[in-house]
Phi, psi and omega in degrees: 000222178079020180277167184295318186264104176302336178294336168295318180294317181301322174296310183300309181303312179302317185290319184292327181287319183292339180276352185239090181307329183297316176297331186290308183293329183291328181286335178255010187258000193274343176291143180290344182267353184290163175294328175298319185283328175290317175298317183291320174302313177307305186287323178302319184292327168303319183284313182281329189256357177056054179235166183253152185211158175211141183209144172254138177252103186246140174163166181299164180287146179093007182252018167091022178296299180302319179299313176293315180300311180303321181296316183294317178296314185301313185287323175294327180293330174284323179286327183226071190289337177250022185239007190220130166236145181235128179243123184251127181233149172236131187295336181287339179246337187239021183296330175288129187302317182298314188290324178299312184291326184291314177301315180293317177296328176294314179298318179290326173293318169303311184300318179262012175061051179239165180275130180265127177269120176281346181270353179296145180283172175297323178293316180299316173297327180284326180282328170298323181289316176300323171299316185290324177305309181301311183296320174301318182289328174291335182262002177064036178246134179261136174262118179258122176252112173268112181251093178284154192052053183307318184302332174280343163288340180281358178272161182069218186273351172062039181297318184298309179300316175300316179296319181294306184297327175295315175300327177290346184285339186288140190292328185282347183278161183205095185210159175229132179256113178244117177262135180237126188209151175264000177264129187281346178254023176309324183281343178280350173281343186288144179286168192294313182289339172283311184304323181294342182259348180267151189274354175067022175270130179225135168245119184263132179248114186240167182296140189288155171283169174304323183288319182290326181292325177292316179293324181305308181297319180294322179292323179286313191266343177293156180254138188284132182289342179264021177276185176271006174292150179300131188296313177309304179304320181290322184291315171302322178291315176300320179294320177291327180291317181296324181296312177299328179295324184278351176296136182293328182293321180297312184291342175273334173294316181292326176296324175292313184299311186288337186282339177272311188200116181252019176294163181287320179298313176302317189288322185289322182297316181300308181307317188290321178297319187289316182288321175301334185268000178308136181290109183288346176286314176264344177073022180234154174280149172226171182296329184292326179295327187275327179294318175296318174307310184309309186297327183274347182257347178290149183279105194268327192310310190298321186291318178292331173292329178292329178293340180271353193279152176279173176298326181289318180302318177291323167312311185290331175292313180301309175306313185289332172294318176305315178295328175293321183293325175288359177061043169272107182309317187222130182214156185228191181295332177287323176296323180291319178292328179293324178292322184293321172294325177294323181287322171298324182285311185292323175272348183050055183269157180279341185274066181259091193267159177292155182298330178293323181292317175307319190286325176294318175297318174302312177301322185285329173295322177296320175295322184273007177062027175271338173221165180203170182279157185291318180218171179277356183284161177079034180295339183279342177290150174289152190302327184286351180252355178269139183299145177228169180212157174288151174242017179232143180289175177286328179294316181294319183292309185291329176288326175296321177293323179291334185264356178290122178311308190245037189283130176303145185294325184304318179301316183291324178299313182299316178287334175294324177300323187280358186291000000 
């Protein structure tokens, strides 16, 4: 470092931090209530107390399940270097029981420097796994099984899960089974014999609240006082950052961002763009930096497509949205027209188009990929009878209506009622 302009050094520091997700999760994992702390306690107790455990990490994709797990395993391998073995399986590759047992045997052989037999049967691999678990237990060594896409292992006869969890019932074994899944009901997919052997521990990874997001942003974007940066600059930078995070305009920007996509990767991309836009003359972040970043990262194609739609096509989109709000699982062109006519009658609007015009508008929406058929079956059916669904979110639809030049007021009122 040591440049004349401290803003350049600050920019390098912030960008390197945003390019390393481990630093991000480490900064929010210090709390004893964090999933990091809970998971580390579960695994470390198995290592130090020689007991068996099983746990599920559940939550939508992009909220740090695997990142936190890898961080915990990395820390435990440093704390207990010769007491942990890690076996990794993925449901997309190893959902077949025979294939999974073969992969486990192969990884165990590599871990313990043994020769792996490709000719071994599934029963041989299962017995080998049980024998290794017992040997590891006698040597006070814990085997961690990481089952990514856990819900895919819960299909079929679930022989692998039963074999693993049943082997862990032995006093001499010492293992931890960690399932990672984006399905919140993954544990309900287990058979009774498997569920009875599972410990029913679950850690949920959910979208952060605005308060959690505020703390995360402060941890990511603040500058350390013990760095080589001038202390006066760091103090002033952190003060301005704290003031900006409390600004109502900034909070509105973050609300818009998370309404589109609240995953960690999306947030990091957004922050990286904002940081790169920092004014190098004064060296401080401003609300305008984040406003520019939001406009560049938002998904614009569908909003632009809405600007080319006719008034009738907008009515059809709003009608489809209303049907979804009413929890109508399946609807087609006839259902949409029925809803459209109901709006025309109840609101007494002048935009009452004939069915033939509505059908042409419906076909145009299909061509523009703003709506689509639910499945590829039913090609022999007429278009008006095939189930359809929206391909735009409610937020995109409402934003598109706001920016539409000649949008009827009734359409915006109808969308406001659905909030």
